[in-house]
N, C-alpha and C positions, 0 to 999 in steps of 0.2 A: 385644893377644888377633890382630891380624892380619885382623881379621874382612872379610868383603867385606861389601856394602851391605846384601845380602839378610840376612845372618849378624846385623850389627848391627841391621836392623829387627825380626828377631825378637828378637833379646834383649832389646832396647828393648821390644818391645811385652809382653813375659813378664814382665820387670820390671814394668813401669807395674800392669800386672794383680795383682799380688802388692802394690804399695805402694797401688792402687787397696781391695785387699779388709781391708786396714788389717795388712798386715806391719812396716809402720814406728812403728806405734802402740807405749807401752806398756804393760806388764802388764795393769793395770788398764783400760786404754783399750779392751785385747785382750777383754778378757773385757766390759765393757759394749758391744762391739759384736756379742760373740755373741751377746749377751739380745737386743737391737734385731734383729739378721737371723734369731733363730727365733722372736721376735713377729711379726714382719713375714710369714714366709714364714705362721703359720699365719693371720695376718689374712688374704693373699692369697688362699689355700682358702676360707677363710668364704667373702670377699667374692664369690669363683668358684662355688661352692656354691651361695649365696644366691640369686646369679641365675640360675641353672641352674632351682633350684627355679619361682622366678616365672617366668621363661620356660616351662616346661613345663606349670605349673598353669595356666595362662588357657586359654580354647577358647569362641571365638564360634561356638555352635550355631545352626545355620539349620535352620528344621522348613517355610517356605515355599517355594515354590519361586519366586515372586514379586522375593523378596530377593535372589534369585542372578544375577537381569537385568545385563546389561553382560558377564559376566564369561564368557571364552572357555572353551571348552570345556574343553580342559587344567584350566583352573583349576578347573573345576565337580568335576572327574575329582579334583585335589586334596582337595576339600573331605569327597566322597562318600568316596575311598581311607580320609582319617583320620577319618568317623566310625564306620566298619567295624571299625576299629582300634579305636575307642573301646566298641566295644558297643553303638551307634547306627544302624544300617542304615536308609535310607532317608530320614535327615537328613545334614545337611554340618556339618562341624567346618572351621574355620580355627583357626591356631594363628600364635604370637610368631615362631615357623620363619621362615626366611629365605624359602624356598619357599613359607612360606600366607602371610603377611602383606603381601610388597609386590606380589604379584600381585593381590591383592584389592585393597590401596588404589590400583592402577592402573585398575582396571578396576570395580569394583563401581559400580551406578550409586544403591543405598542410602549416601545421606548421614550418616546416624546411625550405621550400622553401621561406617561409616570411619573415624568421630570414637569408637568404642566399642574398636574396637580398636588406633588407635593411642595414643591417651589410657593403654589399657591396657600397650601397650610403654614408652611415655617415663616411667610410674610405677612400675615392676620395683623392687619393694627400698624402695620409699617410700611401707610403709603403715602404719607402728610396729606392726610387730608381732614376730615372732621372727626374720621375715625380712627385716628394714629392713637394709640398709648405711648410714645418714645415720652411725651413728657408729662405723662399721669404719673407712668410707671415712676419718673425721676423724683417727681412731686411725693409719691409715695415714700420711695428710701429714705428721702432726706425729712419728711414726717417724723416717720419711724428711727433715726438715729436721734431727733431733735425730743423727741417721748421718751427715748430707752436716756438720753443725756439727763431728762429732765427726774427723772426715776434716779439716778444718782451709776446708772451702769453707764461703761465703756460707748457699746454700739448695741443694736437693736439682737444682734446675735449673742452676745452675751447677756442681754434681758429676757428670749425668748429660750435659750440653753441652761437657764438656772434652773429649769425645771424639769429637762432631759436628762437622759446616764449620761452624755457626754457633760456636762457641766457647764462648759465654755466652750469658745472657739480654738484652743488648744487640744481641746478633745478628737475634736471633729476633723480635723487636720492630720490629727495622729491616727486616728483608723483611718482616711484619705489616702496619707502616705503608703501606709502598707498593703492598700487594695490597690493603688494606682499603676504600679508597673506589672505584678501580676494581672491585670485584667486590661491593661495597655496589650501585652504580650498575648491572651488569646485573641482579644480586636484583629490584633495584626495577622493571626494565626486564617480566623476564618473568613479578611477580607482576601488571604492568599489563594483560601480553597475557591472565596467567587469567584475570584479572577481569571483563576486554571478554569472552571465550570462557562466562565465567558468567550476565553481561548477557546474551551474545547466544542465550542458550538460553532466555531467561528470570526468571533467576534472580533474586534480590531480595535475597540475602546478600552479606555481605565474605567475601573468600575466606580461609579458615581453614588451620591444620596439614593435616588431615584431605581436604585439598580440593586440594594442590598436585599430588600427582601423577598424580590423577585426569584434571586438567584439564592439566597436563602432555602427557599422553598423548592428549587431544581435538585440543592447538594443535599437537602433531606429524602429526597425521595431517591435519587441516585443511593444515596450510601446508606439509608434505611427502610427504604420501600413502605415510608410513612405519607400516605396520601389523607390528611385533613378532612378532604370534605368524604371519604368513606365512613367519618367517624358521624358525621352530623345526624343522622337517625338516633344514634343512642343519646344526642344529647338537646333531645326536643325540650321544649321547656316545663313539658309533665313529669319527665323524667328526672330532670333535674331537680324539679319539685320534689318528688320525691324521693329523692336518694338525700336531699337535706334534710328532710323531715326521721327517714332512714335512719340516720348519722347521729341525730338529736334523739332520737327514741332509743337507739343501742346506745350512748355516752351516759344521758342523763334522766331518760326514762321518762320524758316527755313525749 
């Protein structure tokens, strides 16, 4: 075809896309693939809807001001606004949405409330009710394997990774196995620092998941005198947008 390198690359990529979508399968396998893709589409929507439901359904309602101890004014305001929106003026509501849960876990002194909201987050769609996702995710995994093997691949990982730098599961594990030991050692050192902070403050309990962000913030302040709240005025949305455009202008003349 006397194609340029760019044209050849485009043809190869488009062709590969058709093949990976099942274009080379016989009629029976194409029909099977069509059914698998249809069921996967419905299950993916169901999984997302269930997760959204459980995320939106949970509310940590606080009606005692002492339970707000440790929270910066901006985080208290988030709770007050959410309570007003929920028809509970005079109270404070914290949800599983990122701008609500993560600052709460970072600053709230009340350890039990931190545990409650994190437990709610990590057990979403795991309550054996109509919103439970265990069977859904199991079926999705099975269909992904079936589809991959239909296309001639050993596993879903083999199918997906063919288009990525790792190329295959062995490539992924090769990298992860290099990272695992040093990453774990760093995590253990961090955990020891957090446990030391707990004991320094007179705590007699062992570090748990709901404590991690809270004591990380305390260690950060003690070690680096860094207060994230002091940075907030510099990261108003207008400033961030202007900064992004300034960088784009400097780099690309946009």
